[in-house]
C-alpha positions, 0 to 999 in steps of 0.5 A: 936498031931492032928492039924487042917490045913487050906487052903488059901481059908479058911484063905481068908474067915476068913480074908475077903480077896481073896485067891490070897491076902493070898498068897501075904501076905505069900510071903511078910512074913506078915502071919504065915509060912505055912506047906507043906503037899504033894504038898499042902500049909496049915496053922496051925489053932492054929497059925492063931487064935493066930496070929489074937489074937495078932493083926496080927504081921508080921511073924518075930515078930510072930515067936519071940512071939511063941518062947518066949511063948514056953520058958515060958511054958518050964520054968514053 
């Protein structure tokens, strides 16, 4: 599975924020959890797009929504 990974700079551009603000949102759990690639912090593009489409819920609620969606997909 090939996932596109986004940098904080790219997310900042998408959200019209500064890169620093993206890291603040991450620290406070208000955006989806990133993945570490070597020493770099990246976010899955699919998660960011879904998060925006779901009206930007906090990380805890977003992850709950992902799990619920995953269960629905497996049940089908």
